[in-house]
C-alpha positions in Angstrom: -20.0 7.3 -21.7 -18.4 3.7 -21.8 -14.6 3.4 -21.3 -11.6 3.1 -23.5 -9.7 0.0 -24.0 -6.6 0.6 -21.5 -4.3 -0.2 -23.9 -5.5 2.1 -26.6 -5.3 5.2 -23.8 -1.7 4.1 -23.4 -0.9 3.6 -26.7 0.4 0.0 -26.3 0.0 -3.1 -27.3 -1.6 -6.0 -25.5 1.7 -7.6 -25.0 3.7 -4.4 -24.0 6.1 -5.0 -21.3 5.9 -2.9 -17.9 9.1 -0.7 -19.0 6.9 0.0 -22.0 3.7 0.7 -20.0 5.7 2.8 -17.7 7.2 4.8 -20.7 4.0 5.5 -22.1 2.1 6.7 -18.9 5.5 9.2 -17.9 4.9 11.0 -21.7 1.0 10.9 -21.4 1.0 12.4 -17.9 3.0 15.0 -18.3 1.6 15.9 -21.8 -2.1 16.2 -19.9 -1.0 17.4 -16.6 -3.6 20.1 -15.6 -0.9 22.5 -14.8 0.1 22.5 -18.0 -3.2 23.1 -19.3 -4.9 25.2 -16.9 -8.5 25.4 -17.6 -8.7 22.6 -20.3 -11.1 20.3 -19.1 -10.5 17.5 -22.1 -6.9 17.6 -20.7 -7.9 16.8 -17.4 -10.3 14.0 -18.1 -7.5 12.8 -20.5 -5.0 12.7 -17.2 -7.3 10.7 -15.1 -8.1 8.4 -18.1 -4.1 7.9 -18.4 -4.1 7.4 -14.7 -6.4 5.0 -14.5 -5.3 2.5 -17.0 -1.5 2.6 -15.8 -3.0 2.0 -12.3 -4.4 -1.4 -13.8 -1.8 -2.2 -16.6 1.1 -1.7 -14.1 -0.4 -4.2 -11.9 0.2 -7.9 -12.9 -3.0 -9.4 -10.8 -5.3 -6.2 -12.3 -3.7 -6.7 -15.5 -4.8 -10.3 -15.6 -8.4 -9.7 -14.7 -8.8 -6.9 -17.5 -7.0 -8.9 -20.2 -9.7 -11.8 -19.4 -13.1 -9.8 -18.7 -12.5 -6.0 -19.4 -13.6 -3.3 -17.5 -16.7 -5.2 -16.1 -14.2 -8.0 -14.4 -12.2 -5.3 -12.7 -15.8 -3.7 -11.2 -17.1 -7.2 -10.1 -13.7 -8.1 -8.2 -14.1 -4.7 -6.1 -10.6 -3.2 -7.7 -10.6 0.7 -6.5 -8.7 3.6 -8.0 -6.0 6.0 -6.6 -6.3 9.8 -7.1 -4.5 10.8 -10.3 -2.5 13.3 -8.9 -1.2 10.7 -6.1 -0.4 8.0 -9.0 1.7 11.0 -10.6 3.7 12.4 -7.8 4.3 8.6 -6.4 5.6 7.6 -10.0 7.4 10.8 -10.7 9.1 10.5 -7.5 10.2 7.1 -7.6 11.8 7.4 -11.2 13.5 10.7 -10.3 14.7 10.5 -6.9 11.7 11.7 -4.6 10.5 13.8 -7.3 13.4 16.5 -8.2 12.4 19.3 -10.5 8.9 17.7 -11.4 7.7 18.4 -7.4 8.6 22.3 -8.3 7.1 22.5 -11.7 3.8 20.7 -11.2 3.1 21.9 -7.6 3.9 18.9 -5.3 6.3 20.9 -2.7 5.4 22.7 0.6 5.6 20.5 3.9 5.4 16.9 4.7 2.3 15.0 3.4 -0.6 14.1 5.3 -2.6 10.7 5.5 -4.8 10.5 2.0 -8.0 8.8 1.8 -7.6 5.0 0.2 -9.1 4.5 -3.2 -12.7 3.7 -3.6 -13.9 0.4 -4.5 -16.3 -0.6 -7.6 -18.9 -3.3 -7.8 -21.5 -3.8 -10.1 -24.3 -5.6 -8.8 -27.7 -7.2 -10.4 -30.7 -6.9 -9.1 -34.4 -7.9 -10.3 -37.4 -5.3 -11.0 -38.8 -6.3 -7.7 -35.8 -5.8 -5.4 -35.6 -2.1 -7.8 -39.1 -1.6 -7.0 -39.6 -2.5 -3.1 -36.2 -2.2 -1.9 -34.0 -5.1 -0.9 -30.9 -6.0 1.5 -28.3 -8.0 -0.8 -24.7 -9.7 0.6 -22.0 -9.2 -1.3 -18.1 -10.4 -0.8 -15.4 -8.0 -1.6 -11.7 -7.8 -1.5 -10.3 -5.0 0.2 -7.0 -3.7 1.9 -7.8 -2.6 5.3 -5.5 -1.4 8.0 -3.5 -4.0 9.5 -5.0 -5.4 13.0 -1.1 -6.3 14.2 0.4 -3.1 13.7 -2.7 -1.2 13.4 -1.2 0.9 10.5 1.9 1.9 11.4 3.8 -0.7 9.6 5.9 -1.4 12.3 6.4 -4.6 14.5 4.3 -4.2 17.4 6.7 -2.7 20.3 8.9 -1.3 18.1 9.4 2.5 17.6 9.6 4.3 14.0 13.1 6.1 14.0 13.2 9.9 12.5 15.0 9.8 9.4 18.0 11.0 9.3 18.0 12.5 5.7 15.1 14.7 6.0 15.1 15.1 10.4 11.7 14.0 10.2 10.3 16.7 7.5 9.7 14.4 5.1 10.8 16.8 2.4 14.3 17.9 1.0 15.6 20.9 -0.5 18.0 21.1 -3.6 19.5 23.4 -5.9 19.5 22.1 -10.0 21.1 23.7 -12.5 19.1 23.9 -15.8 19.0 25.3 -19.1 16.5 28.5 -17.8 19.2 28.7 -14.2 19.5 27.3 -11.0 16.4 26.2 -9.6 15.7 25.5 -5.8 13.1 22.5 -5.4 11.5 20.3 -2.6 10.6 17.0 -2.9 9.5 14.3 -1.0 12.4 12.5 0.9 13.1 9.4 -0.9 14.6 7.3 2.0 10.9 7.4 4.0 9.1 8.6 1.2 7.7 11.8 2.6 6.8 10.3 6.3 9.4 11.7 8.0 10.3 8.1 9.4 11.4 5.6 9.3 10.2 1.5 9.6 13.3 -0.4 10.9 11.6 -3.7 11.9 8.5 -3.9 9.4 4.8 -5.8 10.8 5.1 -9.5 10.2 1.5 -9.6 9.2 1.7 -6.3 6.4 5.7 -6.5 6.1 5.9 -2.7 6.7 3.2 -1.6 4.3 0.3 -0.9 6.9 -2.3 -2.7 5.2 -3.6 -6.4 4.5 -5.9 -7.4 1.9 -9.1 -9.2 3.4 -12.4 -10.9 1.6 -15.5 -9.3 3.7 -19.0 -10.1 3.2 -21.0 -6.7 2.9 -24.5 -5.6 3.5 -25.8 -3.4 0.7 -29.3 -2.0 1.4 -31.3 -1.0 -2.0 -33.9 1.6 -1.7 -37.3 1.0 -3.0 -37.5 3.0 -6.8 -33.9 2.6 -8.1 -33.4 1.7 -11.9 -31.2 0.3 -14.0 -27.9 2.5 -13.7 -28.2 3.9 -10.3 -25.4 4.1 -8.1 -25.2 3.4 -4.6 -22.2 4.8 -2.3 -21.2 3.5 1.1 -18.9 6.1 2.7 -16.2 4.5 4.2 -16.9 0.8 2.4 -13.6 1.5 0.5 -9.8 0.2 0.4 -7.7 1.9 3.8 -5.7 4.8 3.0 -2.0 4.8 3.3 -0.3 5.7 6.6 -3.6 5.4 8.7 -5.4 7.4 6.3 -9.5 7.6 6.0 -10.5 4.4 4.0 -12.4 5.0 0.6 -16.2 4.5 -0.5 -17.7 1.2 -2.2 -19.4 2.8 -5.2 -22.1 0.1 -6.2 -23.4 0.3 -9.7 -26.7 -1.3 -9.9 -27.8 -3.5 -13.1 -31.6 -4.4 -13.7 -31.7 -7.2 -16.3 -35.3 -7.4 -18.9 -38.1 -8.5 -17.0 -39.9 -11.8 -18.5 -43.4 -9.3 -18.0 -42.8 -6.3 -17.4 -41.0 -2.9 -19.0 -40.3 0.3 -17.7 -40.5 4.1 -18.4 -40.0 6.2 -15.2 -41.7 5.0 -12.4 -44.9 3.4 -14.8 -44.6 -0.3 -15.6 -46.2 -1.8 -18.7 -47.3 -5.3 -19.6 -49.3 -6.9 -22.6 -52.3 -9.2 -22.0 -54.2 -11.4 -24.6 -57.9 -11.9 -24.2 -59.9 -14.6 -26.8 -62.6 -12.5 -29.2 -65.4 -13.9 -27.5 -64.6 -12.0 -24.2 -63.4 -8.7 -26.0 -66.5 -8.8 -27.8 -68.8 -9.6 -24.9 -66.8 -7.8 -22.1 -65.8 -9.8 -19.4 -63.5 -9.8 -16.2 -59.6 -11.2 -16.1 -56.5 -11.4 -14.2 -53.7 -9.6 -14.7 -50.0 -9.7 -13.2 -48.7 -6.8 -11.0 -45.8 -6.2 -8.9 -48.1 -6.6 -5.8 -49.2 -10.2 -7.2 -52.5 -10.9 -9.4 -55.5 -8.5 -10.0 -58.8 -8.4 -11.3 -59.3 -6.1 -15.0 -62.7 -5.2 -16.2 -63.0 -5.5 -20.0 -65.6 -3.7 -21.4 -67.5 -4.9 -24.4 -66.3 -3.9 -27.8 -62.9 -3.4 -26.4 -60.3 -3.6 -29.5 -56.9 -5.0 -29.7 -54.5 -2.5 -28.4 -56.4 -0.6 -26.1 -54.8 0.5 -23.2 -56.3 0.2 -19.4 -54.5 2.3 -16.4 -54.1 0.5 -12.8 -53.4 3.8 -10.9 -50.8 3.3 -8.3 -49.6 -0.2 -9.5 -45.9 0.8 -10.6 -42.8 1.5 -9.2 -42.6 3.3 -5.8 -41.1 7.3 -6.5 -37.5 7.2 -5.1 -37.5 11.1 -3.9 -41.2 11.2 -2.5 -44.4 9.4 -1.9 -46.8 7.4 -4.1 -46.1 5.0 -7.0 -46.4 5.4 -10.7 -49.0 3.3 -12.7 -49.4 0.2 -14.5 -50.2 0.6 -18.0 -52.0 -2.7 -19.9 -52.2 -3.2 -23.4 -54.8 -5.7 -24.4 -53.9 -7.9 -27.2 -56.9 -9.8 -28.9 -56.3 -13.2 -30.0 -58.3 -14.2 -33.6 -58.7 -18.0 -33.4 -57.2 -20.6 -35.3 -57.4 -24.0 -36.2 -60.8 -24.0 -36.4 -63.1 -27.1 -37.0 -66.4 -27.3 -39.4 -68.5 -26.5 -36.5 -67.0 -23.5 -35.7 -66.1 -22.4 -39.3 -69.9 -22.8 -39.6 -71.0 -20.7 -37.0 -68.4 -17.8 -37.8 -70.2 -17.5 -41.1 -73.3 -17.6 -39.8 -72.1 -14.6 -37.4 -70.7 -12.7 -40.4 -73.7 -12.5 -42.1 -75.6 -11.7 -38.9 -74.1 -8.1 -38.1 -73.5 -5.1 -39.6 -71.3 -2.1 -40.0 -72.6 -1.0 -36.6 -71.1 -3.6 -35.4 -67.7 -2.6 -36.5 -66.6 0.6 -35.5 -63.3 0.3 -36.6 -64.0 -0.8 -40.2 -66.4 1.9 -40.3 -63.8 4.4 -39.7 -61.8 3.0 -42.2 -64.2 3.2 -45.1 -65.1 7.0 -44.1 -61.4 7.5 -44.3 -61.2 5.5 -47.8 -63.6 7.3 -49.1 -62.5 11.1 -48.3 -59.3 9.7 -49.7 -61.0 8.8 -53.3 -62.9 11.8 -53.0 -60.0 14.1 -52.8 -58.7 12.3 -55.9 -61.3 12.6 -57.9 -61.1 16.4 -57.1 -57.8 17.0 -58.4 -58.5 15.5 -62.1 
């Protein structure tokens, strides 16, 4: 299923300002949040879709790539996505001073948060039919955020310590009472001073500026197994972006695309091709060379071969992805009718036509029998 346009998802124009994008996300995220729509898978999918659209359109760099190249452009540049619940929590926390009543309503309270895994990176890679059949090793370049080597993901300059947050006293959460139309609610939310960490960086790392991660370009080796097909998905665990607060890295998700082959078409593990033979060879029989994924091989053409006949080459197809053995190659013969005949060739063909009878024309004979049967049925109706 193809993805919808992100601007349509949020219901904003392509020239929408950042504030308009945030406003649209807040309205839709609250509307489709799973806690407000329990047991509604459609609402859950819309919640994820809205979060993904917001993550792209709220990031100037991603939005620029998306505007220029669409969804495929984001895949090709290795952009990943965070968990929709994390996006919502962070957004509401920033908008309402650390979570407030939203943390209580939607269930984000309950103790100091643990490091979450980083976002996955999606990448679209093109391979040939031969590489899909027999496997390959491919090199790709991706951009990803990795744990800062200078501070080892702490965000603080080496040699300095993190200070315990004075507001939450290291708990990472704060409780407060709020009066609403429904009464007084005691709510718990992430501490706005330390962002739920319980500790504050006083001397940020000079390399990552306190974020704990830095962006790097990496060359990655992708091992393509034999037997994959167009649309197959490969996943490298831990190949994605580093998680915040020294969290585990996400995955590298690779979508394979196999373009059209100049000779073969594929269906399952079988491959198909068409070869052209001359009329004399089809009539007299003989041998021809045909292409296979393993190289050239010899195919015997029996006398009287008709155009459209199919010959099967056992075990010359695609290796089975899950198991041993291979599919077959099916070769369709196309008998070529000669053209641009000279006078002598025409005379020889006329002599040949006069020399053979219906016994030499199996297809024509069958057609005449069917045609006569059709005429007899018409006559019987009169």
